[in-house]
C-alpha positions as CSV (number, residue, x, y, z in Angstrom):
1,A,10.1,21.1,-42.9
2,N,12.2,18.1,-41.5
3,K,10.4,17.0,-38.0
4,S,12.1,14.7,-35.9
5,V,10.5,11.7,-33.9
6,E,11.9,11.2,-30.4
7,V,11.0,7.8,-29.2
8,Q,12.2,6.3,-25.6
9,V,11.9,2.9,-24.6
10,E,11.5,2.1,-21.0
11,E,12.6,-0.8,-19.3
12,N,10.0,-3.3,-17.9
13,P,8.1,-1.5,-14.7
14,L,6.7,-4.6,-14.0
15,A,8.7,-6.4,-11.3
16,A,7.7,-10.2,-10.0
17,D,8.9,-11.5,-6.6
18,F,7.3,-13.1,-3.2
19,V,8.6,-13.7,0.2
20,F,8.2,-16.4,2.9
21,D,9.6,-17.5,5.8
22,T,13.1,-18.8,5.5
23,D,12.7,-21.6,8.1
24,I,10.6,-24.1,6.5
25,F,10.1,-27.4,7.8
26,A,7.6,-30.7,6.5
27,R,4.4,-30.3,7.6
28,D,4.5,-26.7,9.1
29,T,2.4,-24.0,6.8
30,L,4.4,-21.7,4.9
31,L,2.9,-18.8,3.8
32,I,4.2,-16.9,0.7
33,I,3.2,-13.8,-0.1
34,D,3.3,-11.5,-3.6
35,V,5.6,-8.4,-3.4
36,S,5.5,-7.4,-7.0
37,W,6.0,-3.7,-7.7
38,T,3.9,-2.2,-9.5
39,V,1.0,-4.1,-8.2
40,P,0.1,-6.6,-11.0
41,G,-3.1,-7.4,-12.4
42,E,-2.6,-10.7,-12.6
43,I,-0.3,-13.4,-11.0
44,T,-0.2,-17.0,-11.6
45,W,1.5,-20.3,-9.4
46,F,3.5,-22.9,-10.3
47,F,3.9,-25.0,-7.7
48,P,5.8,-28.1,-7.5
49,D,4.8,-31.6,-7.0
50,G,4.8,-32.9,-3.4
51,V,2.3,-29.6,-2.1
52,K,-0.6,-29.1,0.0
53,R,-2.8,-25.8,-0.8
54,L,-4.5,-25.0,2.2
55,T,-5.8,-21.4,1.2
56,G,-5.9,-19.4,-1.8
57,D,-7.2,-19.6,-5.4
58,D,-5.0,-20.0,-8.6
59,G,-4.5,-15.7,-9.0
60,S,-4.4,-14.7,-5.5
61,F,-1.9,-12.6,-4.1
62,F,-1.1,-14.8,-1.0
63,Q,-1.0,-18.8,-0.8
64,E,-0.9,-21.0,2.7
65,L,1.0,-24.5,1.2
66,I,2.1,-27.2,3.3
67,F,5.1,-29.7,1.9
68,D,4.6,-33.6,3.3
69,Q,8.6,-34.5,3.1
70,P,11.6,-32.8,3.7
71,G,13.6,-31.8,0.4
72,I,15.0,-29.5,-2.3
73,Y,11.5,-27.4,-4.3
74,T,10.9,-24.6,-6.3
75,I,7.6,-22.1,-6.8
76,G,7.6,-20.2,-9.7
77,M,5.1,-17.1,-10.5
78,R,3.9,-15.0,-12.9
79,A,3.3,-11.4,-12.7
80,T,0.8,-9.6,-15.5
81,D,-0.5,-6.2,-16.0
82,Q,-1.4,-4.3,-18.8
83,G,0.7,-6.2,-21.6
84,C,3.7,-6.3,-19.4
85,S,4.7,-10.0,-17.6
86,D,7.3,-10.6,-15.7
87,Y,8.7,-14.1,-14.1
88,I,10.6,-15.0,-11.1
89,E,11.1,-18.9,-9.5
90,K,12.5,-19.3,-6.2
91,Q,14.5,-22.4,-4.8
92,F,14.6,-23.5,-1.5
93,E,14.5,-26.5,0.9
94,V,12.4,-27.8,3.7
95,L,14.1,-29.9,6.2
96,E,12.8,-32.3,8.5
97,K,11.6,-30.3,12.2
98,S,14.3,-32.8,14.4
99,E,16.5,-30.8,11.9
100,K,15.0,-27.4,13.8
101,Q,16.6,-28.3,17.0
102,G,20.4,-28.4,15.7
103,E,21.0,-31.4,13.5
104,F,22.2,-29.7,10.5
105,T,25.2,-27.2,12.3
106,D,27.3,-28.3,10.3
107,R,25.7,-26.9,7.6
108,S,24.5,-23.6,9.0
109,S,27.8,-23.1,10.1
110,Q,29.7,-22.2,6.8
111,I,28.0,-19.5,5.5
112,K,26.9,-17.1,8.0
113,E,23.8,-15.2,7.0
114,T,21.6,-12.5,8.9
115,S,18.9,-14.6,10.4
116,I,15.7,-13.4,12.4
117,E,15.4,-15.2,15.2
118,E,11.8,-14.1,16.3
119,T,9.2,-11.8,15.3
120,I,7.2,-10.6,18.2
121,V,3.3,-8.6,18.0
122,S,1.3,-7.0,20.6
123,P,-1.6,-7.0,21.4
124,V,-3.2,-9.0,19.0
125,P,-6.2,-8.8,18.2
126,N,-5.6,-4.7,18.0
127,D,-6.8,-1.4,16.7
128,G,-4.6,-0.8,14.5
129,K,-1.8,-0.3,16.7
130,F,0.9,-2.3,18.0
131,E,4.4,-3.3,18.5
132,L,6.7,-5.5,16.5
133,I,9.4,-6.6,18.3
134,V,12.3,-8.6,15.8
135,K,15.2,-10.0,17.4
136,L,18.3,-11.0,14.8
137,D,21.3,-13.5,15.5
138,Q,23.8,-10.6,14.6
139,K,23.1,-6.3,13.9
140,A,22.2,-6.3,10.9
141,D,19.2,-3.5,8.5
142,V,15.7,-4.8,9.1
143,E,12.2,-4.1,6.4
144,V,9.3,-4.4,7.9
145,S,6.1,-4.2,5.6
146,I,2.5,-4.1,6.4
147,N,0.0,-5.1,3.8
148,G,-3.7,-6.2,3.5
149,F,-4.5,-10.0,3.7
150,S,-7.9,-10.2,1.3
151,N,-5.7,-7.8,-1.6
152,D,-1.7,-6.7,-2.0
153,R,-2.1,-3.4,-0.9
154,L,1.3,-2.1,1.2
155,L,-0.2,0.2,4.0
156,Q,3.1,1.1,6.1
157,K,6.8,0.1,6.0
158,Q,9.5,0.7,8.1
159,T,13.1,0.2,8.2
160,G,16.1,-0.1,10.7
161,S,19.7,-0.4,10.4
162,S,22.6,-1.9,12.3
163,R,21.4,-3.2,15.3
164,L,20.3,-6.8,16.8
165,T,16.8,-6.2,18.5
166,Y,14.4,-3.2,16.8
167,Q,11.0,-2.2,18.2
168,F,8.5,-0.6,16.0
169,D,5.6,1.1,17.1
170,I,3.5,0.8,14.2
171,D,0.1,3.0,13.7
172,L,-2.1,1.8,11.0
173,G,-4.9,4.4,11.3
174,T,-8.1,4.5,10.2
175,V,-8.4,0.9,8.3
176,I,-10.8,-1.6,8.2
177,P,-11.1,-4.6,10.9
178,G,-9.8,-7.6,9.5
179,V,-6.6,-10.0,8.8
180,Y,-3.3,-8.0,7.6
181,L,0.0,-9.2,7.6
182,V,3.4,-8.2,8.4
183,V,6.4,-9.3,7.1
184,T,10.2,-8.6,8.1
185,R,13.3,-9.4,6.3
186,S,16.5,-9.4,6.9
187,G,19.5,-10.5,4.5
188,K,17.7,-13.6,2.8
189,S,15.8,-14.1,6.4
190,T,12.1,-13.5,6.4
191,K,9.6,-13.9,8.5
192,V,5.4,-13.6,8.1
193,N,2.9,-12.3,10.6
194,K,-0.5,-12.5,10.6
195,I,-2.8,-10.2,12.8
196,I,-6.1,-9.3,13.6
197,V,-7.1,-5.8,13.4
198,R,-10.7,-4.9,14.6
């Protein structure tokens, strides 16, 4: 009897990715967070010269960095899990703080991308129930995710569409007291807030 064997080839289910605040200034603390999917078993970071690492070891899913000098930098990350591996790198510009006050208006006015003007979390600290206010510079969609700080577990995700200001009422339920990360994304703009649950 003839036997047939069907072979299915699946695409790599692991997609490396990380997020960070899009407003980056010299001598400010920059928090970057692994948001790869699926959750990788191992992470390797690749940092440029001129960066100081404040927290996070080589395999940590988050890193807190400081860039002393303005300029163009590239950060890379390799995610590995169960024989699968994926690599991503992102290039960004670190600005002088003086530019934060409007000295780069000519460059920013050339391309009108959505920008997150402000994210407000209250109260802080809290018991896992809190309010998040998101203010944009133009009407756009928003995605909010809450992750554990000591691991990369996604606790909750919420979205909103086509508004200028959003109010999210977050209830994490029963969670262990500690530090958690609130990541807000709209277009190419990202803001990260750290909250304390007691």
